[in-house]
C-alpha positions in Angstrom: 113.1 114.0 -21.2 111.6 114.3 -17.7 112.8 111.0 -16.3 111.9 110.2 -12.7 115.2 110.4 -11.0 114.1 111.2 -7.5 116.3 111.4 -4.4 113.4 112.2 -2.2 111.1 109.9 -0.4 107.5 109.2 -1.2 106.4 111.2 1.9 108.4 114.2 0.8 106.7 114.2 -2.7 103.3 113.9 -1.1 104.1 116.7 1.3 105.2 118.9 -1.7 102.0 118.1 -3.6 99.9 119.2 -0.5 101.8 122.5 -0.4 101.2 123.0 -4.1 97.4 122.4 -3.5 97.5 125.1 -0.8 99.4 127.6 -2.9 97.1 127.1 -5.9 94.1 127.8 -3.6 95.9 131.1 -2.6 96.5 131.9 -6.3 92.9 131.3 -7.3 91.7 133.5 -4.4 94.1 136.3 -5.3 93.3 136.2 -9.1 89.5 136.2 -8.4 90.0 139.2 -6.1 92.0 141.1 -8.7 89.4 140.4 -11.4 86.6 141.6 -9.1 88.5 144.8 -8.1 89.5 145.6 -11.7 86.0 145.2 -13.2 83.9 146.6 -10.4 86.3 148.8 -8.5 88.5 150.3 -11.2 85.9 150.0 -13.9 88.4 148.4 -16.3 86.8 146.6 -19.2 88.1 143.1 -19.2 87.1 139.9 -21.0 85.3 138.7 -17.9 83.9 135.5 -19.3 87.2 134.2 -20.6 89.0 135.2 -17.3 86.4 133.4 -15.1 86.6 130.4 -17.4 90.3 130.1 -16.7 89.7 130.5 -13.0 87.2 127.7 -13.1 89.7 125.5 -15.0 92.2 126.1 -12.2 89.6 125.2 -9.6 88.9 122.0 -11.5 92.7 121.2 -11.6 92.9 121.8 -7.8 89.9 119.5 -7.2 91.8 116.8 -9.1 94.8 117.5 -6.9 92.7 117.1 -3.8 91.4 113.8 -5.1 95.0 112.8 -5.9 96.1 113.5 -2.3 93.6 111.0 -1.1 94.8 108.2 -3.4 97.3 105.5 -2.3 99.5 105.7 -5.5 102.9 107.3 -4.9 103.4 110.9 -6.0 106.4 111.4 -8.4 108.4 114.5 -9.0 107.4 114.4 -12.7 103.7 114.7 -11.6 104.5 117.7 -9.4 106.3 119.4 -12.3 103.4 118.7 -14.7 101.0 120.4 -12.2 103.3 123.4 -12.1 103.3 123.5 -15.9 99.5 123.6 -15.8 99.8 126.6 -13.4 102.2 128.4 -15.8 99.7 127.8 -18.7 96.9 129.3 -16.6 99.0 132.3 -15.6 100.0 132.8 -19.3 96.3 132.8 -20.4 95.3 135.3 -17.7 98.1 137.6 -18.6 97.3 137.3 -22.3 93.8 138.6 -21.7 95.0 141.4 -19.4 97.7 143.3 -21.3 100.5 140.7 -21.5 103.9 141.9 -20.6 102.6 145.4 -19.8 100.5 144.0 -16.9 102.1 145.0 -13.6 101.6 141.5 -12.1 103.9 139.9 -14.7 106.2 139.1 -11.8 103.9 136.2 -11.0 106.0 134.1 -13.4 108.6 134.0 -10.6 106.4 132.0 -8.3 106.6 128.7 -10.3 110.3 129.1 -10.6 110.7 129.6 -6.8 108.4 126.6 -6.0 110.2 124.3 -8.5 113.6 125.3 -7.1 112.4 124.5 -3.6 110.5 121.3 -4.2 112.3 119.6 -7.1 115.8 118.8 -8.2 117.9 121.4 -10.1 117.1 120.0 -13.6 113.4 120.7 -13.1 114.2 124.2 -12.0 116.1 125.0 -15.2 113.2 123.5 -17.3 110.8 125.9 -15.5 113.1 128.8 -16.1 113.1 128.0 -19.9 109.3 127.6 -19.9 108.5 130.8 -18.0 111.0 132.8 -20.0 109.4 131.6 -23.2 105.9 132.5 -22.0 107.1 135.9 -21.0 108.7 136.5 -24.4 105.5 135.4 -26.2 103.4 137.8 -24.1 105.7 140.7 -25.2 104.4 140.1 -28.8 101.0 138.5 -28.4 98.4 139.9 -26.0 95.1 141.7 -25.7 95.8 145.3 -24.8 93.8 147.3 -22.2 92.7 150.4 -24.1 90.7 151.7 -21.2 93.8 152.4 -19.1 96.8 152.4 -21.5 98.4 155.9 -22.0 97.8 157.9 -25.2 98.4 161.3 -26.5 96.0 163.7 -28.2 95.6 163.0 -31.9 96.6 165.4 -34.7 92.9 165.9 -35.6 92.2 167.3 -32.2 94.7 170.0 -32.7 92.3 171.7 -35.2 89.4 171.8 -32.7 88.7 174.8 -30.6 91.3 175.8 -28.1 89.0 175.3 -25.2 88.0 171.8 -26.2 91.7 170.9 -26.9 92.7 172.1 -23.4 89.9 170.0 -21.8 91.0 166.9 -23.8 94.6 167.5 -22.9 93.7 167.6 -19.2 91.6 164.4 -19.6 94.5 162.7 -21.3 96.9 163.8 -18.6 94.5 162.5 -15.9 94.2 159.2 -17.8 98.0 158.9 -18.2 98.4 159.6 -14.4 95.7 157.1 -13.6 97.5 154.4 -15.6 100.9 155.3 -14.1 99.5 155.1 -10.5 97.8 151.8 -11.3 101.0 150.4 -12.7 103.1 151.6 -9.8 100.5 150.1 -7.4 100.7 146.8 -9.3 104.5 146.7 -9.1 104.4 147.6 -5.4 101.9 144.9 -4.7 104.0 142.4 -6.7 107.1 143.3 -4.7 105.3 143.0 -1.3 103.7 139.6 -2.3 106.9 138.2 -3.8 109.0 139.4 -0.8 106.6 137.8 1.7 106.4 134.6 -0.2 110.1 134.3 -0.7 110.8 135.2 3.0 108.3 132.5 4.1 109.9 129.8 2.0 113.4 130.8 3.0 112.4 130.8 6.7 110.8 127.3 6.3 113.8 126.1 4.4 116.2 127.4 7.1 114.1 125.7 9.8 114.2 122.5 7.8 118.0 122.8 7.4 118.5 123.5 11.2 116.4 120.4 12.0 118.4 118.4 9.6 121.7 119.6 11.1 120.4 118.9 14.6 119.4 115.4 13.6 122.8 114.8 12.0 124.5 116.1 15.1 122.4 113.7 17.3 123.1 110.8 14.9 126.8 111.6 15.0 126.8 111.8 18.8 125.0 108.4 18.9 127.4 106.9 16.5 130.4 108.1 18.6 128.7 106.7 21.8 128.0 103.4 20.1 131.6 103.2 18.9 132.8 103.7 22.5 130.3 101.1 23.7 131.6 98.6 21.0 135.2 99.3 22.1 134.3 98.8 25.7 132.5 95.6 24.8 135.5 94.3 23.0 137.7 95.2 26.0 135.1 93.5 28.3 135.2 90.3 26.2 139.0 90.3 26.2 139.2 90.9 30.0 136.6 88.2 30.6 138.7 85.7 28.6 142.0 86.7 30.3 140.6 86.7 33.8 138.7 83.4 33.5 141.7 81.2 34.0 143.2 83.0 37.0 139.8 83.1 38.8 139.4 79.4 38.1 142.8 78.7 39.7 142.0 80.9 42.7 138.7 79.1 43.1 140.5 75.7 43.2 143.0 76.9 45.7 140.3 78.4 47.9 138.4 75.1 47.8 141.5 73.2 48.8 142.1 75.6 51.7 138.6 75.0 52.9 139.2 71.3 53.0 142.6 71.6 54.7 141.4 74.0 57.4 138.1 72.6 58.7 135.7 74.8 60.6 136.0 72.9 63.9 139.8 73.4 64.1 140.3 76.7 62.4 137.0 78.6 62.6 138.4 82.1 61.7 140.5 80.9 58.8 137.7 78.7 57.5 135.2 81.7 57.6 137.7 83.8 55.7 138.1 81.1 53.1 134.3 81.0 52.6 134.3 84.8 52.1 137.0 84.5 49.4 134.9 81.9 47.6 131.9 84.2 47.8 133.9 87.0 46.3 135.2 84.7 43.6 131.6 83.8 42.7 130.8 87.5 42.4 133.7 88.0 40.1 132.5 85.2 37.9 129.1 86.8 37.8 130.6 90.1 36.8 132.6 88.4 34.0 129.3 86.8 32.8 127.7 90.2 32.6 130.7 91.6 30.7 130.4 88.7 28.2 126.7 89.4 27.8 127.4 93.1 27.1 129.9 92.1 24.5 127.2 90.2 22.6 127.2 86.7 24.2 123.7 87.1 25.5 122.3 84.2 27.6 119.1 82.4 26.8 117.3 84.0 29.7 118.4 87.5 28.6 115.7 89.5 26.8 112.7 87.5 28.0 109.4 89.2 28.4 108.0 89.2 31.9 105.5 91.1 34.1 106.9 94.4 35.3 106.2 93.7 38.9 108.2 90.4 38.7 111.1 92.2 37.0 111.3 95.0 39.6 111.4 92.3 42.3 114.2 90.5 40.5 116.2 93.7 40.2 115.8 94.5 43.8 116.8 90.9 44.9 119.9 91.0 42.7 120.9 94.4 44.1 120.4 93.1 47.7 123.1 90.5 47.0 125.5 93.3 46.3 124.4 95.7 49.1 122.7 93.5 51.8 123.2 96.1 54.5 122.0 99.2 52.5 118.7 100.8 53.5 116.1 101.0 50.7 112.9 103.2 50.9 110.7 101.4 48.3 107.7 103.3 46.8 105.5 101.8 44.0 102.6 103.4 42.2 101.5 101.2 39.4 99.4 98.4 40.6 96.4 99.6 38.5 98.4 98.4 35.5 99.6 95.3 37.1 99.7 93.3 33.8 102.2 95.7 32.2 105.2 93.8 30.7 108.8 94.6 30.0 111.7 93.0 28.1 114.1 91.9 30.9 117.5 92.4 29.3 120.6 91.6 31.3 122.2 94.9 30.3 119.2 96.9 31.6 119.2 95.0 34.9 122.9 95.7 35.3 122.3 99.4 34.5 119.7 99.8 37.2 121.8 97.9 39.7 124.8 100.1 38.9 122.7 103.2 39.6 121.5 101.7 42.9 125.1 100.8 43.9 126.3 104.4 43.2 123.4 105.9 45.1 124.0 103.5 48.1 127.7 104.5 48.2 126.9 108.2 48.0 124.2 108.2 50.7 124.7 108.0 54.4 124.0 104.5 55.9 121.2 105.7 58.2 119.2 107.5 55.5 119.6 104.9 52.7 118.2 105.6 49.2 114.7 106.1 47.7 113.4 104.0 44.9 110.2 105.3 43.3 108.5 103.3 40.5 105.3 104.2 38.7 104.0 102.9 35.4 101.1 102.6 33.0 100.6 100.0 30.3 102.9 101.9 28.0 105.7 103.5 30.1 107.8 102.9 33.2 109.0 105.8 35.3 111.8 105.2 37.9 113.4 107.8 40.2 116.4 106.8 42.4 117.5 109.3 44.9 120.4 109.4 47.4 120.9 111.7 50.3 124.6 112.5 49.7 126.4 115.7 48.6 124.8 115.8 45.2 126.2 115.8 41.7 129.0 118.1 40.6 128.1 120.3 37.6 130.7 118.8 35.4 129.2 115.3 35.8 125.7 116.4 35.0 126.9 118.2 31.9 129.0 115.3 30.5 127.0 112.4 31.7 126.1 110.0 28.9 128.4 111.6 26.3 131.6 109.8 27.2 133.1 108.0 30.3 133.6 110.4 33.2 135.7 109.5 36.3 133.5 110.5 39.1 134.9 108.4 42.0 138.3 107.8 43.4 138.0 104.1 42.5 136.8 102.6 39.3 137.1 103.6 35.6 133.9 105.8 35.6 132.3 103.9 32.6 129.3 102.5 34.5 127.2 105.7 34.0 128.2 106.0 30.4 127.2 102.4 29.7 123.9 103.0 31.6 123.1 105.9 29.4 123.9 103.9 26.3 121.8 100.9 27.3 118.7 103.0 28.2 118.9 105.1 25.0 119.3 101.9 23.0 116.1 100.5 24.5 114.2 103.7 23.5 114.2 105.2 27.0 115.4 108.4 28.6 117.6 109.1 31.6 118.2 112.4 33.4 120.5 113.3 36.3 119.7 116.3 38.6 120.1 117.4 42.2 117.1 117.3 44.5 116.0 120.6 46.0 116.2 119.0 49.5 119.7 117.6 48.9 121.1 114.6 47.2 121.2 113.4 43.7 118.4 112.0 41.6 118.4 109.7 38.5 115.2 109.7 36.5 114.6 106.8 34.1 111.8 106.5 31.6 111.4 103.2 29.7 108.8 102.0 27.1 106.8 98.9 28.1 105.2 96.2 26.0 101.5 96.8 25.6 99.5 93.7 26.4 97.4 94.0 23.3 100.4 94.4 21.1 102.1 91.4 22.6 99.0 89.3 22.1 98.8 90.3 18.4 102.5 89.5 17.9 102.1 86.1 19.6 99.4 85.3 17.1 101.4 86.1 14.0 102.5 83.0 12.0 
């Protein structure tokens, strides 16, 4: 009947069993305290041996649960429900020996129902409702009463005694009845406080779990939307690269013919301009190559694993071809971990170069830009700062979420693609304004640990 139909993961079931172990410890402590207070504090005559035997059985069950938590076998929901059934049986025996349904802590049957409803699927919760209701009904008929505290009235025989003795007995009965009533009221109060606290705790934990789940879903939805935009941009990039390849090839042929027709010794100015056109055509071809790589046509050299120091040198050299006249203040603090390695992806290189280009355009020529790089064996930290007017608030708020037009020229997608690339590689990027002026871009990227790479190279 209790088939294992579990939508939860193995980790979730193990986590629930660990919580059950903690709650059972709390129940053992509470019941031991109640037995001690009832027998030694309230002087209630209870079947102590039987009660302590049940407590010891619960301790043995919890020792088994502790050993089970250390095992490697997966925990099933049926196993968790079986342990809850054991708890219900122990609670039933304890209540049977202490007044049954008249016991003020009869509310304890609600705890297995609450725990089952939180930890297990709905079908198990209904099974637990049926089980606890049945046990409650049985205790209404079968139980060991508590004659020392149950209320009773004077017997008919006592009415024929002396009046003074009758009045004393009546007062004693009234005091006994009031003592039982106060004890019952205290038990119900304690039950309400304990139940309210336990339910509030679980409800708060459940609400926190739901908020975390909603936050994770929102982040996953945002990442999916960003990835969808990246895919669409990649498709457009591949289409543009295909459409622009033929015109650029034609222009390159014409430029080469012009170079031959107008030699340098006869037309120096025109020949120099022709060479500039050819250089710009080569740059356009390189840009189209990067667009094709972003669309999925990755080159063989893309994604290779190299030393971080070599990769930074390559990035700076490639950026110098774009901005040869720009001033760069270069700061490096990572030579202690000089053997750190990184996966040199073309898209990552293009993203860093794009940030450097934007910083160079925003910064005055005489001040240039700052490039700070520091790293350990596990993480690379880069800060690129310009000395311009800083970032507008709308750009810092929307950066990385969708393309933003931040310049008079261009489509404004470079920063969006940079965010997507760094996030895809497991890194983080942050934009902020420096307190001394200018904008800063902070990039954090994971590195390839040397020991891990050695282990991976030995596999197979």
